[in-house]
C-alpha positions as CSV (number, residue, x, y, z in Angstrom):
1,M,115.9,102.6,89.7
2,T,114.9,104.1,93.0
3,I,116.9,106.2,95.4
4,R,115.8,107.3,98.8
5,N,117.8,109.4,101.1
6,D,117.9,106.6,103.7
7,Q,117.9,103.6,101.4
8,N,120.6,101.6,99.7
9,F,120.2,99.1,96.9
10,S,122.3,95.9,97.1
11,Q,124.6,97.7,99.6
12,I,125.5,100.3,96.9
13,S,124.0,103.7,97.0
14,R,123.3,105.7,93.8
15,R,126.0,108.2,94.7
16,D,128.5,105.3,95.1
17,A,127.3,103.9,91.8
18,L,128.0,107.3,90.2
19,K,131.4,107.4,91.7
20,L,132.2,104.0,90.3
21,G,131.0,105.1,86.9
22,L,128.2,102.5,86.8
23,A,125.7,105.0,85.4
24,A,127.7,105.6,82.2
25,G,126.5,102.7,80.2
26,V,124.2,100.6,82.3
27,G,121.0,101.4,84.1
28,F,119.8,99.7,87.3
29,S,116.0,99.2,87.4
30,L,113.7,97.9,90.1
31,F,110.9,97.2,87.7
32,G,110.0,93.5,88.4
33,A,111.1,91.2,91.1
34,S,114.8,91.7,90.6
35,A,117.2,94.1,89.1
36,R,117.7,93.9,85.4
37,I,119.9,95.8,82.9
38,V,118.1,98.2,80.5
39,M,120.0,98.3,77.3
40,A,119.6,100.6,74.3
41,Q,117.7,98.1,72.3
42,D,114.7,98.6,74.6
43,G,113.9,101.4,72.2
44,Q,110.8,103.5,72.8
45,V,111.0,103.7,76.6
46,L,110.4,106.9,78.4
47,K,112.5,106.7,81.6
48,A,111.4,109.4,83.9
49,I,112.3,110.6,87.4
50,N,109.8,111.7,90.0
51,P,111.3,113.9,92.7
52,A,109.5,112.3,95.7
53,F,108.0,109.0,97.0
54,D,104.4,110.0,96.4
55,Q,102.1,107.7,98.3
56,D,98.9,108.7,96.3
57,W,98.7,108.4,92.5
58,S,95.0,108.8,92.2
59,P,94.2,110.9,89.1
60,L,91.5,112.7,91.0
61,R,93.6,115.0,93.2
62,G,93.6,117.9,90.7
63,G,97.2,118.9,91.5
64,G,100.5,118.0,92.9
65,R,103.4,116.1,91.2
66,T,101.5,113.1,90.2
67,F,98.8,115.2,88.4
68,R,101.4,116.1,85.8
69,W,101.3,112.6,84.4
70,N,97.5,112.4,84.1
71,S,97.2,112.9,80.3
72,F,99.3,109.8,79.7
73,W,96.7,107.4,81.3
74,W,93.4,109.4,81.4
75,A,91.3,111.2,78.8
76,S,89.6,114.5,79.4
77,P,86.5,116.0,77.8
78,M,88.6,118.4,75.6
79,Y,92.1,119.8,75.8
80,F,94.2,122.8,74.9
81,D,97.1,122.3,72.6
82,A,100.5,123.9,73.1
83,D,99.2,127.0,71.2
84,G,96.2,127.4,73.5
85,K,93.8,126.2,70.9
86,L,90.8,124.1,72.1
87,Q,90.7,120.5,70.7
88,P,87.9,117.9,71.0
89,Y,88.7,114.6,72.8
90,V,86.0,112.6,74.6
91,F,83.5,115.4,73.8
92,T,83.3,116.1,70.1
93,S,80.7,119.0,70.2
94,W,79.3,121.5,72.7
95,E,76.6,124.1,72.4
96,S,74.5,126.4,74.5
97,P,71.8,128.9,73.4
98,D,71.8,130.8,76.6
99,K,75.3,130.0,78.1
100,K,73.5,128.5,81.1
101,V,72.4,125.1,79.8
102,W,75.2,123.3,77.9
103,T,74.9,120.1,75.8
104,F,77.9,118.0,75.1
105,K,78.2,115.0,72.8
106,I,80.5,112.0,73.4
107,D,82.7,110.6,70.6
108,P,81.0,107.3,69.7
109,K,84.5,105.7,69.4
110,A,85.5,106.6,72.9
111,V,86.1,103.5,75.0
112,F,88.0,102.4,78.1
113,S,91.0,100.0,78.0
114,D,88.7,97.0,78.4
115,G,86.8,98.1,75.3
116,S,83.7,99.2,77.1
117,K,82.1,102.5,76.0
118,I,82.7,105.8,77.8
119,T,79.2,106.8,78.7
120,A,77.5,109.9,80.0
121,A,77.0,108.1,83.3
122,D,80.8,107.6,83.5
123,I,81.4,111.3,83.0
124,K,78.8,112.4,85.5
125,G,80.1,109.9,88.0
126,S,83.7,111.1,87.5
127,W,82.6,114.7,88.1
128,E,80.6,113.7,91.2
129,V,83.4,111.7,92.9
130,S,85.8,114.5,92.3
131,S,83.3,116.9,93.9
132,M,83.1,114.9,97.1
133,P,85.0,116.7,99.9
134,N,86.8,113.5,101.0
135,T,88.3,113.1,97.5
136,K,90.3,116.3,98.2
137,N,90.5,117.4,94.5
138,Q,92.5,120.6,94.8
139,R,91.0,122.4,91.8
140,V,87.7,120.8,91.1
141,D,86.0,124.1,91.8
142,Q,87.7,125.7,88.8
143,V,85.9,123.2,86.6
144,L,82.5,122.6,88.2
145,S,81.8,125.3,90.7
146,K,79.0,126.8,88.6
147,V,77.2,123.5,88.0
148,A,73.9,123.2,89.9
149,G,74.4,121.0,92.9
150,Y,78.2,121.5,93.2
151,K,77.9,123.8,96.2
152,E,75.8,121.2,98.1
153,M,78.3,118.5,97.2
154,S,81.3,120.5,98.2
155,D,79.9,121.3,101.6
156,G,79.0,117.7,102.2
157,S,75.3,118.0,102.2
158,A,74.7,116.1,98.9
159,N,76.3,113.5,96.8
160,E,74.9,114.3,93.4
161,L,75.4,117.0,90.8
162,T,71.7,117.8,90.2
163,G,72.7,120.0,87.3
164,V,74.1,117.2,85.2
165,A,71.7,115.2,83.2
166,T,72.3,112.1,81.0
167,P,69.4,111.8,78.6
168,D,71.2,109.0,76.7
169,E,74.6,107.3,77.0
170,S,76.3,109.7,74.5
171,T,74.9,113.1,75.8
172,V,75.7,115.2,78.8
173,V,73.6,118.2,79.7
174,C,74.9,120.7,82.3
175,T,72.7,123.3,83.9
176,L,74.6,126.1,85.6
177,T,73.6,128.3,88.5
178,E,74.4,131.3,86.3
179,A,75.3,131.9,82.7
180,D,78.9,131.3,81.9
181,P,80.0,132.0,78.3
182,I,83.3,130.0,78.7
183,F,82.0,127.0,80.7
184,F,83.0,124.7,77.9
185,M,86.6,125.9,78.2
186,R,86.6,125.1,81.9
187,L,86.2,121.4,81.1
188,A,89.3,121.2,78.8
189,N,91.7,119.9,81.3
190,H,92.7,116.8,83.4
191,I,91.7,118.2,86.8
192,V,88.6,115.9,86.6
193,P,89.7,113.1,84.3
194,I,87.2,110.6,82.9
195,T,87.1,107.4,84.8
196,K,84.9,104.3,84.8
197,A,82.4,105.5,87.5
198,E,81.6,102.1,88.8
199,Q,85.2,101.5,89.7
200,S,86.2,105.0,91.0
201,R,83.1,105.6,93.1
202,G,81.5,103.5,95.7
203,S,77.9,103.0,96.6
204,D,78.2,105.7,99.3
205,G,79.4,108.2,96.7
206,E,83.0,108.3,98.0
207,E,86.2,107.5,96.1
208,V,87.1,103.8,96.3
209,A,90.5,103.3,97.8
210,D,93.2,102.2,95.3
211,W,90.7,101.8,92.5
212,Y,93.2,102.9,89.9
213,K,95.8,100.2,90.6
214,P,96.3,97.1,88.4
215,D,95.4,94.8,91.3
216,S,92.0,96.4,91.3
217,K,91.5,95.5,87.7
218,A,91.3,99.2,86.8
219,V,90.5,100.3,83.3
220,F,91.8,103.5,81.8
221,S,90.6,106.1,79.3
222,G,93.9,107.5,78.1
223,P,96.6,106.3,75.7
224,F,98.5,104.3,78.3
225,K,97.5,102.0,81.1
226,L,99.2,101.5,84.5
227,T,100.6,97.9,84.6
228,A,102.7,98.0,87.7
229,I,103.1,100.2,90.8
230,D,105.2,99.8,93.9
231,I,104.5,102.7,96.3
232,D,107.2,101.8,98.7
233,A,109.9,101.5,96.0
234,G,108.5,104.6,94.2
235,T,108.2,102.9,90.8
236,L,105.4,102.8,88.2
237,T,105.2,101.2,84.7
238,F,102.8,102.2,82.0
239,E,102.2,100.4,78.7
240,P,100.1,101.3,75.6
241,N,96.4,101.0,75.9
242,E,95.6,98.8,72.9
243,K,91.9,99.9,72.9
244,F,92.7,103.7,72.9
245,F,90.3,105.5,70.7
246,G,92.8,108.1,69.6
247,P,96.1,107.8,67.7
248,K,98.2,104.7,68.5
249,P,100.9,105.5,71.2
250,K,104.5,105.5,69.9
251,L,106.1,104.6,73.2
252,A,106.5,100.9,74.1
253,R,106.7,101.7,77.8
254,I,107.0,104.4,80.4
255,E,109.0,103.8,83.6
256,I,108.9,106.3,86.5
257,S,111.3,106.1,89.3
258,S,111.5,108.1,92.5
259,I,114.8,110.0,93.1
260,E,114.6,112.7,95.7
261,D,118.0,114.4,95.3
262,N,118.1,116.9,92.4
263,V,121.9,116.6,92.0
264,T,121.6,112.9,91.6
265,A,118.7,113.2,89.2
266,T,120.5,115.7,87.1
267,S,123.6,113.4,86.9
268,L,121.5,110.5,85.8
269,I,119.7,112.4,83.1
270,K,123.0,113.9,81.9
271,S,124.4,110.4,81.7
272,G,121.6,109.2,79.5
273,E,120.2,106.7,82.0
274,Y,117.0,108.7,82.3
275,N,115.4,111.1,79.7
276,A,112.6,112.9,81.5
277,H,111.6,114.4,84.9
278,T,108.3,115.3,86.5
279,E,109.6,118.7,87.5
280,L,113.2,119.5,87.8
281,V,113.9,123.1,89.0
282,T,117.5,124.1,89.7
283,S,119.4,127.4,89.2
284,T,121.8,125.7,86.7
285,I,119.4,123.5,84.8
286,I,120.2,125.0,81.4
287,Q,123.9,124.8,81.9
288,D,123.6,121.2,83.1
289,L,121.1,119.7,80.7
290,G,120.9,122.2,77.8
291,P,118.2,124.6,76.8
292,E,116.0,121.9,75.2
293,F,115.4,120.2,78.5
294,S,113.5,123.1,80.1
295,A,112.2,124.8,77.0
296,G,108.5,125.2,76.5
297,P,105.7,127.6,75.6
298,L,104.6,130.4,77.9
299,I,101.4,129.5,79.7
300,P,98.9,131.9,81.4
301,T,100.7,131.8,84.7
302,S,103.0,134.4,86.2
303,Q,105.0,134.9,89.4
304,H,105.1,138.2,91.2
305,F,105.8,139.8,94.6
306,W,102.4,140.9,96.1
307,F,102.1,143.6,98.7
308,N,99.7,143.2,101.6
309,T,98.1,146.7,101.3
310,S,96.5,146.5,104.8
311,R,99.8,146.1,106.7
312,A,102.3,148.8,107.6
313,P,104.1,150.2,105.7
314,M,102.3,148.9,102.6
315,D,99.2,150.7,103.8
316,D,100.8,153.9,102.4
317,P,100.5,154.0,98.6
318,K,103.6,156.2,98.4
319,V,105.7,153.5,100.1
320,R,104.4,150.9,97.7
321,Q,105.2,153.1,94.7
322,A,108.7,153.9,96.1
323,L,109.5,150.2,96.7
324,I,108.5,149.3,93.1
325,M,110.2,152.2,91.4
326,A,113.5,151.4,93.3
327,V,113.9,148.0,91.7
328,D,115.5,147.5,88.3
329,R,113.2,144.7,87.0
330,D,115.5,143.9,84.1
331,G,118.2,143.2,86.6
332,L,115.7,141.3,88.8
333,F,114.9,138.8,86.0
334,K,118.6,138.4,85.1
335,A,119.5,137.7,88.7
336,S,117.0,134.8,88.9
337,Y,116.6,133.3,85.4
338,P,119.5,134.6,83.3
339,D,119.2,131.9,80.7
340,G,115.4,131.4,80.8
341,P,113.2,129.6,80.1
342,H,110.8,132.1,81.6
343,K,110.2,135.6,80.4
344,K,110.3,138.9,82.2
345,A,106.8,140.2,83.1
346,D,105.6,143.8,83.1
347,Q,102.0,143.1,83.9
348,I,99.8,140.2,85.2
349,L,98.3,139.1,81.9
350,N,100.3,136.8,79.6
351,S,99.5,134.2,77.0
352,V,95.8,135.0,76.8
353,P,93.9,137.2,74.3
354,G,94.4,140.8,75.4
355,A,97.8,140.3,76.9
356,D,99.5,142.0,74.0
357,N,98.9,145.7,73.5
358,S,97.0,145.8,76.7
359,G,97.6,149.4,77.5
360,F,99.3,148.6,80.7
361,E,102.2,151.0,81.2
362,P,105.2,149.1,82.8
363,Y,106.4,150.4,86.1
364,P,109.5,152.6,85.6
365,Y,112.8,152.2,87.3
366,D,113.6,155.6,88.8
367,P,115.6,155.5,92.1
368,A,115.6,159.2,92.5
369,A,111.8,159.5,92.2
370,A,111.5,156.4,94.5
371,K,113.6,158.1,97.2
372,K,111.5,161.3,97.0
373,L,108.3,159.3,97.3
374,L,109.5,157.5,100.4
375,A,110.4,160.8,102.0
376,E,107.0,162.2,101.2
377,S,105.2,159.1,102.7
378,S,103.7,159.1,106.1
379,Y,106.9,157.3,107.3
380,G,109.2,160.1,106.1
381,G,112.1,157.8,105.1
382,P,113.6,154.4,105.7
383,E,114.4,154.9,109.4
384,R,110.8,154.7,110.5
385,L,109.8,151.8,108.4
386,P,109.0,148.5,110.1
387,K,111.0,145.4,109.1
388,L,109.9,144.2,105.6
389,L,109.2,140.5,105.6
390,F,109.0,138.3,102.5
391,V,107.4,134.8,102.5
392,G,107.4,132.2,99.8
393,I,111.2,132.6,99.3
394,S,112.0,129.0,98.6
395,G,114.4,127.6,95.9
396,P,117.6,129.1,94.5
397,A,116.0,131.3,91.8
398,I,113.4,132.8,94.2
399,Q,116.0,133.4,96.8
400,A,118.2,135.2,94.2
401,A,115.3,137.4,93.2
402,A,114.3,138.3,96.7
403,Q,117.9,139.1,97.6
404,F,118.3,141.3,94.5
405,I,115.1,143.2,95.5
406,A,116.4,143.7,99.1
407,E,119.8,144.9,97.8
408,Q,118.1,147.4,95.5
409,W,116.1,148.8,98.4
410,R,119.3,149.1,100.4
411,Q,121.2,150.8,97.7
412,N,118.4,153.1,96.4
413,L,116.3,153.8,99.5
414,G,118.5,153.0,102.5
415,I,116.3,150.2,103.7
416,T,118.2,147.5,105.6
417,A,115.6,145.8,107.8
418,V,114.5,143.0,105.5
419,D,113.8,139.3,106.3
420,M,112.8,136.3,104.2
421,K,111.0,133.1,105.0
422,P,110.4,130.0,102.8
423,Q,106.8,129.4,104.0
424,Q,104.1,130.8,101.9
425,D,100.5,129.9,102.9
426,A,101.3,128.5,106.4
427,Y,103.9,130.8,107.8
428,A,103.5,130.6,111.6
429,G,106.6,132.5,112.8
430,P,106.5,135.3,115.5
431,D,106.0,137.8,112.7
432,Q,103.1,136.1,111.0
433,N,100.8,139.1,111.4
434,A,103.4,141.4,110.0
435,V,104.2,139.7,106.6
436,Q,103.9,142.4,103.9
437,I,105.3,140.7,100.8
438,F,104.1,137.4,99.3
439,R,105.9,135.7,96.5
440,D,103.3,133.6,94.6
441,D,101.9,132.7,91.2
442,V,98.6,133.6,89.6
443,G,97.1,132.2,86.5
444,T,94.3,130.5,84.7
445,R,93.5,127.1,83.2
446,V,91.6,128.7,80.3
447,P,93.0,131.2,77.8
448,D,90.8,134.0,79.0
449,A,91.9,137.4,80.4
450,V,88.8,137.7,82.6
451,S,89.4,134.4,84.3
452,Y,93.1,135.3,84.8
453,L,92.3,138.6,86.5
454,A,89.3,137.3,88.4
455,G,91.6,134.9,90.2
456,S,94.2,137.4,91.0
457,I,92.9,141.0,91.6
458,A,89.1,140.6,92.0
459,S,88.2,141.2,95.6
460,T,86.6,137.7,95.8
461,S,89.9,136.0,94.8
462,S,92.1,134.2,97.3
463,N,95.0,136.3,96.1
464,A,93.3,139.6,96.8
465,Q,91.9,138.4,100.2
466,N,95.1,136.8,101.5
467,K,98.2,138.0,99.6
468,L,97.0,141.5,98.9
469,G,95.5,141.9,102.4
470,G,91.8,142.2,101.5
471,Y,92.4,144.3,98.5
472,K,89.2,145.7,97.0
473,N,88.8,148.2,94.2
474,D,85.2,148.6,93.2
475,K,86.1,149.8,89.7
476,V,88.2,146.6,89.1
477,D,85.4,144.4,90.4
478,S,82.7,146.1,88.3
479,L,84.8,145.9,85.1
480,L,85.5,142.2,85.6
481,A,81.9,141.5,86.5
482,E,80.7,143.1,83.3
483,A,83.4,141.4,81.2
484,A,82.4,138.0,82.5
485,T,78.9,138.4,80.9
486,K,80.4,138.8,77.4
487,A,80.8,135.9,75.0
488,A,84.3,134.5,74.6
489,D,84.6,136.0,71.2
490,D,83.2,139.4,72.1
491,P,85.9,142.1,71.8
492,D,84.4,143.9,74.8
493,R,85.3,140.9,77.0
494,V,89.0,141.6,76.4
495,K,88.7,145.4,76.5
496,L,87.0,145.4,79.9
497,A,89.6,143.1,81.3
498,Q,92.4,145.3,80.0
499,E,90.8,148.3,81.6
500,A,90.5,146.4,85.0
501,Q,94.2,145.6,84.9
502,K,95.1,149.3,84.2
503,V,93.0,150.4,87.1
504,F,94.8,147.9,89.3
505,R,98.1,149.2,88.1
506,D,97.6,152.5,89.7
507,D,97.2,151.0,93.1
508,W,100.9,149.9,93.0
509,A,100.2,146.6,94.8
510,F,102.6,144.2,93.2
511,L,106.2,144.0,91.9
512,P,106.0,142.1,88.5
513,W,108.5,139.3,88.1
514,Y,108.1,136.7,85.2
515,S,105.7,134.9,82.9
516,Q,106.1,131.2,83.2
517,A,107.2,128.8,80.6
518,M,105.8,125.2,80.8
519,S,109.0,123.3,80.6
520,R,109.3,120.0,78.7
521,W,111.6,118.5,81.4
522,A,112.8,116.0,78.8
523,T,116.0,115.6,76.9
524,K,116.2,116.7,73.3
525,D,115.9,113.1,72.0
526,V,112.4,112.9,73.5
527,K,110.0,114.2,71.0
528,A,106.5,115.7,71.5
529,M,106.8,116.3,75.3
530,E,105.4,119.8,74.9
531,K,102.9,120.7,77.6
532,N,99.9,123.1,77.8
533,L,98.4,125.5,80.2
534,D,97.0,122.6,82.1
535,W,100.6,121.4,82.8
536,Q,99.8,118.3,80.8
537,V,101.7,116.7,77.9
538,V,99.5,117.8,75.0
539,A,99.7,114.7,72.8
540,P,101.1,111.8,74.9
541,W,100.4,109.4,72.1
542,D,103.0,111.2,70.0
543,V,105.8,111.0,72.5
544,S,108.7,109.1,71.1
545,I,112.5,108.6,71.6
546,G,114.3,109.4,68.5
C-alpha cells in the first residue's frame, strides 16, 4: 500500500479507508499490477513502512533512510552485533604486524545471489566506486580515509585506491597512509557494502545508474534480493537469496511501502496491517505502539546542545557555566523522553569501552550559583545578553527539550530573549552569524572512545569547527592524538580518551542531553529486529514473524 499526500488510490484515500474501518482486517497492497488482499496465511512477511518516497535506493549512499535496509540485501566485510562485539562475515580473518598494512581473507563460501564467488576484485571495486565523488557516499571517509589513494579519489584526481592490492581472489591487502590500530573495525559496517564490481562500476570508474534494480539483472550479496521496485509508487519487494552463504533467511518476503504521514503510519501499524517502520519518531510512540516497538540497545551516539564558544555571549566561560548550571537535566530528559527509549546523558561517551567509570563529573544543577556566575560575567546579568538562538530544533521531542531549557533560563537567570529555528546545518536566516546553540548528535561507528571523541571535540572535527565555533584545546588534541597510537586492547587508549573528555568538561561548552537507543521500529511479534551501532539489523536472516 502506498500513500502520498497528493495521491488517492481507487478514489479512496488511506484516511478515508481508516474512517471506513477497512484497515482492521484487510490490507491493500500495490505490489504487482493490481491491488490484492494480503491475508494472515501469507505468514512470514515483513510489511514495513518507509516515511518518504525516496527516489534513490542505491546501497552506496552511506546514509539516509534507505541505508537502514542495507543489511537485508547486502553483505559487509564484518559487522558488530547488538552487544558491540565484532563478528566475521565476508572477511573471516584480519591481521597486521605494524597496523599500517592489513591483510584480510575472504570466506571461501561467500557468493553472490547468482552463485558467483565474491572476490577480492569485487571488494576493491566496491570500495573504489564508493570513493568516487559522484557516488556521493555520505560516510565513506569514515571507512576508507586512511587507505592510500583515497585522498586522490575523493578530490577527483584519481579513480583507483592504490593502497588496495588483490594478490589472489580471496585476499585483500590494504596499505594505509599512517598506522591505525582499529582500521579493521572501521570496515565492520554497511557504509560501503560489497557489490559485484562489474555491475556497480562502469568503465569510467563511475557508479552505473540503476545497477541495483532487478531490470538490470543485479546480483546481491546479502540474505535477500530485490525482486521488484516501483519508485513512483514507493514500493519494494525483497525475497530470500537462495544462494546466500550464511544462515537461511526465515522471512518469505519483505514488502516496503511509502507512507509519508506519521499519524497514518502509526494507525496502520497499530491495526496490524504493517509490522515495521524505517524510522518512526513521535512524541507518543510508546503510548501508541508499546515499549517493544521502539526498544533497542544504546549505541555510541548521543544528542547534546553545543555552544559556539566564539560568539557572544558564549565567548565568556562564566556565561556558559551559568547556562549549564541553571538547567535541571533530569527534568530536561523527562520533558522530552519521559518513557524512553533513550537514556539521560551526563557526558559525551556512551556504549564504548571507557564510558563507564570515566571520571567525568556530571555538571551540577545549582540555580543560585548559576545566577551568581552570570552576574560575575563580563555581561553582568541577563539584561545585557544578546538574544540566544537555538538551531536544530525540529521534531516534538527536540522542541520540548529546547523549550524546557529556555524556561529554566527564564526562571533561574531572568533570560527572556530566546529564539529557536529548525534548520541545523543550513540555517540562512537574518541571524545566521549569531547562532550560539546547536542541537546535534555525535557518535562513532566503532566501539572506541578515541574515535567517539575525535569526531566530537578534537579541533579537527566538524563538530568542533562548526558547532563549537572553532573550539581548540591543545591538551584535548594531544591526549587524543597519543591515544590513537595505542592498540585497541591497550588500557592506555581508554585512559587517555577519558582524560581528554575530563579536560573538555572544564571548558563548559555543551549541555548534555541523552544517549541514543537504536530502536527496533517493529511490533513485538517481529523477532530479531535488533539493530547495531551501524543502524543496521544485526541478523536479518533471523528476522521472523511469530
